[in-house]
C-alpha positions in Angstrom: 90.0 72.0 111.7 93.2 70.0 111.9 94.8 71.7 109.0 95.0 74.9 111.1 97.1 73.2 113.7 100.9 72.6 113.3 103.6 70.5 114.8 103.1 66.9 115.9 99.4 65.9 115.9 99.6 62.1 116.2 102.2 59.6 117.4 101.3 55.9 118.1 104.6 54.6 119.4 103.5 51.0 119.2 102.7 51.2 115.4 104.8 54.1 114.0 108.1 53.4 112.3 111.0 54.8 114.4 113.3 57.1 112.6 114.2 60.7 111.6 112.1 62.7 109.0 113.6 65.3 106.6 111.6 68.0 104.8 112.3 71.4 103.2 109.6 74.1 103.1 109.2 75.6 99.6 107.8 79.1 100.3 109.7 82.0 98.7 112.8 82.8 100.7 112.9 79.4 102.4 116.5 78.1 102.6 116.4 75.5 105.4 116.1 71.7 105.5 114.8 70.3 108.8 115.5 66.8 110.3 112.8 65.8 112.9 112.7 63.2 115.5 109.5 61.2 116.2 108.3 63.8 118.6 108.3 66.4 115.9 111.3 68.2 117.3 114.1 69.6 115.0 117.3 67.8 115.8 119.4 69.1 112.9 119.1 71.6 110.0 121.0 72.8 106.9 121.0 76.2 105.2 120.6 75.9 101.5 121.4 79.3 100.0 119.6 79.8 96.7 117.0 77.1 97.4 113.8 77.8 95.5 111.7 74.7 95.3 112.3 71.0 95.6 113.7 69.0 98.4 116.8 67.6 100.1 117.7 64.0 100.6 120.3 62.3 102.7 122.9 60.0 101.1 124.3 56.8 102.5 127.5 58.7 103.6 125.4 61.1 105.7 125.7 64.0 103.4 122.7 66.1 102.1 122.0 66.3 98.3 120.0 69.3 97.1 119.4 71.6 94.1 119.8 75.3 94.4 119.9 78.4 92.1 123.4 79.2 90.9 122.8 83.0 91.1 120.3 83.6 93.9 120.4 87.3 93.3 119.1 87.2 89.8 115.3 86.9 88.8 114.2 83.3 88.9 112.8 81.5 85.9 112.4 77.9 84.7 115.4 78.0 82.3 117.9 79.4 84.8 121.2 77.7 85.8 120.8 75.5 88.8 123.5 73.5 90.7 123.2 70.2 92.5 125.2 70.3 95.7 126.3 67.8 98.2 126.7 69.2 101.7 128.3 67.6 104.7 126.6 67.4 108.1 127.8 71.0 108.9 126.5 72.5 105.7 129.8 72.8 103.9 129.7 72.1 100.1 131.7 69.1 99.2 130.6 68.6 95.6 128.5 70.3 93.0 127.6 70.2 89.3 125.9 72.6 86.9 122.4 71.6 86.0 120.8 73.9 83.4 117.0 74.3 83.9 117.0 71.7 86.6 113.6 71.0 88.1 111.8 68.7 90.4 113.9 65.6 90.7 117.5 64.4 91.0 119.1 61.2 92.2 122.5 59.9 93.4 123.0 56.6 91.7 124.6 53.4 93.1 127.6 53.9 90.8 128.3 57.4 92.2 126.9 59.3 89.2 124.1 61.8 89.6 120.9 62.0 87.5 118.5 65.0 87.2 115.6 66.4 85.2 115.9 69.7 83.3 113.9 72.0 81.1 115.0 72.8 77.5 113.3 74.6 74.7 111.4 72.8 72.0 112.6 73.4 68.5 110.1 74.8 66.0 109.8 71.3 64.5 109.0 69.8 67.9 106.4 72.5 68.6 104.5 71.6 65.5 104.1 68.0 66.7 102.6 69.1 70.1 99.0 68.1 70.7 96.4 69.0 73.3 96.4 71.7 76.0 94.8 75.1 75.9 95.3 76.7 72.5 97.4 79.8 72.6 98.7 79.2 76.1 102.4 78.8 75.2 105.1 81.0 76.9 104.9 84.8 76.4 107.5 84.5 73.6 105.7 81.5 72.0 108.1 79.0 73.4 107.4 75.5 74.8 109.6 73.8 77.3 110.4 70.0 77.2 112.2 67.8 79.5 115.7 66.2 79.4 117.6 63.8 81.7 121.3 64.1 82.3 123.4 61.6 84.1 126.8 63.0 85.2 129.8 61.4 86.7 131.6 62.7 89.9 133.6 65.2 87.6 130.4 66.6 86.2 130.8 65.1 82.8 127.6 64.0 81.0 127.8 60.2 80.6 124.2 59.5 79.5 121.4 61.9 78.3 117.8 61.7 77.1 115.7 64.4 75.4 111.9 64.1 75.2 111.6 65.9 71.9 114.2 63.6 70.3 113.2 60.3 71.8 109.4 60.5 72.3 106.6 60.3 69.7 105.3 63.6 70.9 102.0 63.3 68.9 101.1 60.2 71.0 101.3 62.0 74.4 98.8 65.0 74.2 98.6 67.5 77.0 95.5 67.3 79.1 93.0 69.8 77.6 92.8 71.9 80.8 96.6 72.4 81.0 98.6 75.1 79.3 101.0 74.4 76.5 104.0 76.2 78.2 105.4 72.8 78.9 105.1 69.6 77.0 105.2 67.0 79.7 106.2 68.5 83.1 108.2 65.5 84.3 108.2 65.5 88.1 109.8 62.3 89.2 112.9 60.4 88.1 113.6 56.9 89.6 116.6 54.8 88.6 116.0 51.1 88.3 118.7 48.5 89.1 119.4 47.8 85.4 120.0 51.4 84.6 116.6 52.1 83.1 114.5 55.1 84.4 111.0 55.3 85.7 109.5 58.7 84.9 106.3 60.6 85.7 104.7 63.1 83.3 102.2 65.3 85.2 100.5 67.2 82.4 99.3 64.1 80.7 99.2 61.7 83.6 101.6 59.2 82.1 104.1 56.8 83.8 106.8 55.2 81.7 110.1 53.4 81.8 112.9 54.5 79.5 115.2 51.7 78.2 118.8 52.9 78.9 120.2 51.2 75.8 117.7 52.3 73.2 116.4 55.4 75.0 112.9 54.4 73.9 109.9 53.8 76.2 109.6 50.1 77.0 106.6 50.3 79.4 103.9 52.9 79.9 100.6 53.5 81.4 98.2 56.5 81.4 95.1 57.3 83.6 93.4 60.7 83.7 92.0 59.6 87.1 95.4 60.0 88.6 95.2 63.7 88.0 98.8 64.6 87.4 100.6 62.2 89.7 103.9 62.7 91.6 106.8 60.8 93.1 106.7 57.4 91.3 109.0 54.8 92.6 109.7 51.1 92.1 109.3 49.0 95.2 111.4 45.9 96.1 108.4 43.7 95.2 108.4 45.1 91.6 105.3 47.2 92.1 105.1 51.0 91.4 104.1 53.4 94.3 103.1 57.0 93.5 101.0 60.0 94.7 97.8 60.5 92.5 97.1 64.2 93.0 93.5 64.1 91.6 93.6 67.3 89.6 91.1 67.8 86.8 89.4 64.4 87.6 85.7 64.6 86.4 82.8 63.0 88.1 84.1 63.2 91.6 84.8 65.6 94.4 88.5 66.6 94.5 90.6 64.1 96.4 94.1 62.5 96.2 95.2 58.9 96.6 98.5 57.1 97.1 98.5 54.1 94.8 100.6 50.9 94.6 100.3 49.3 91.2 101.5 46.1 89.6 103.1 47.2 86.3 102.7 43.7 84.7 98.9 43.6 85.2 98.2 47.4 85.6 96.1 46.5 88.6 96.0 48.4 91.9 97.2 46.3 94.8 96.9 48.9 97.5 95.5 52.4 98.0 95.3 55.0 100.6 92.7 57.7 100.4 91.0 60.0 103.0 87.9 59.2 104.9 85.9 60.9 103.6 87.9 61.0 100.3 87.9 64.8 100.0 89.6 65.1 103.4 92.9 64.2 101.7 93.7 66.4 98.8 96.8 68.1 97.3 96.4 69.1 93.6 100.1 69.5 93.1 103.6 68.7 94.7 103.4 65.9 97.3 104.9 62.4 97.6 105.2 59.1 99.4 107.6 56.6 100.7 107.1 52.9 101.5 108.9 52.3 104.9 110.8 49.2 105.9 108.0 48.4 108.4 105.5 48.1 105.6 103.9 51.4 106.6 103.8 54.4 104.1 105.0 57.9 104.8 102.9 60.5 102.8 103.5 64.2 102.2 100.3 66.0 101.5 102.2 69.0 100.0 99.6 71.7 99.8 99.0 71.6 103.5 102.6 70.9 104.6 101.2 67.7 106.1 103.5 64.7 106.6 101.9 61.5 108.0 102.4 57.7 108.3 99.8 55.1 107.7 99.6 51.4 108.2 98.7 49.0 105.4 95.1 49.3 106.6 95.2 53.0 106.4 95.4 53.9 110.0 97.3 57.2 110.8 100.0 56.4 113.3 102.2 59.5 113.0 101.2 63.0 111.8 103.1 66.3 111.6 102.2 69.6 110.0 104.9 72.1 109.1 104.8 75.3 111.2 107.0 77.1 108.6 105.0 79.6 106.5 105.9 82.2 103.9 105.0 83.8 100.7 104.2 81.3 98.0 105.4 81.2 94.4 104.2 80.2 91.0 100.4 80.1 90.5 99.9 81.0 94.2 102.0 84.1 94.1 100.6 86.5 96.8 99.4 83.8 99.2 101.0 82.6 102.4 101.4 78.9 103.0 103.5 76.0 104.3 104.0 73.9 101.2 106.3 70.9 101.3 107.3 69.1 98.1 108.5 65.8 99.7 109.6 64.2 102.9 111.7 61.1 103.7 112.2 59.1 106.8 115.5 57.3 107.7 115.8 54.5 110.3 117.5 55.2 113.6 120.5 53.0 112.7 120.6 53.9 109.0 123.8 54.8 107.2 122.2 58.2 106.3 121.9 59.1 110.0 125.1 57.2 111.0 124.8 57.9 114.7 125.1 61.7 114.1 121.9 62.5 116.1 
């Protein structure tokens, strides 16, 4: 089986998109971000002390942005203090800001600010408004976690914030009946639009929505249980939304994932990638995608540590499986795996690479 192989499995030089690919394994104890060339060889790496889960992304100045635990020696939990750090090419910290309960996503904005998702406790009043999920499955102390967004300036000051329990009509966004009630929404993707609005993905109820920056209300939304707790939504230059549909808890079909491009004006799919047969491509959690400048799409099938590039027709032209294994965390505690949350590719002549390789 191909999933038992690691390293570079496929490279069609005539159709693959030249560049460098960054990924960060997320097994327990992993603290390294790797930059690969097209031959699957590591050409650079960074040490991220305190890294637990998530990813690293290169900025246009060539620095690496990543989120790590503020106190790596203490027991890890969802409400702990995290810090978002900017590292130079040699791994030295140039900037950081506190990010309480930070999870999943963060973004450096065009104006130099940084936005991130975080967990916060629901108030008792908010908990009473919660609908759906498995009854009695709140946290051990009865608590429920909700999401917030902070946007901070270069000095770390909060210049804009949004709180799900304050701004959302919680009753209208029930948790999927097979999910626990420990978290209301489990936001897992945050994408800044050019006008300052935010595109957000809510995994536990399979919702995508856009938050109006001025009013802090939801100005566009769409939900589909067949997405199965999607990840990594992003707005493309053509105005469509691209995302990884995990396919978790989808009834009436064998388990499979998809990458979908959708027109938000018509709610119609305009492109889809799925395995052949469909169940040969499946990651029920984590995972992501990136539309490349060539028109191809880079896909991270996170459960298998698999990163691959497909053409618009769905042909695989580059494929790599992470060889980095370790003890897993969360629901998979006790297992060994090579999970990867996300991966990004940068062009050979991009500002992010800047001739450093």
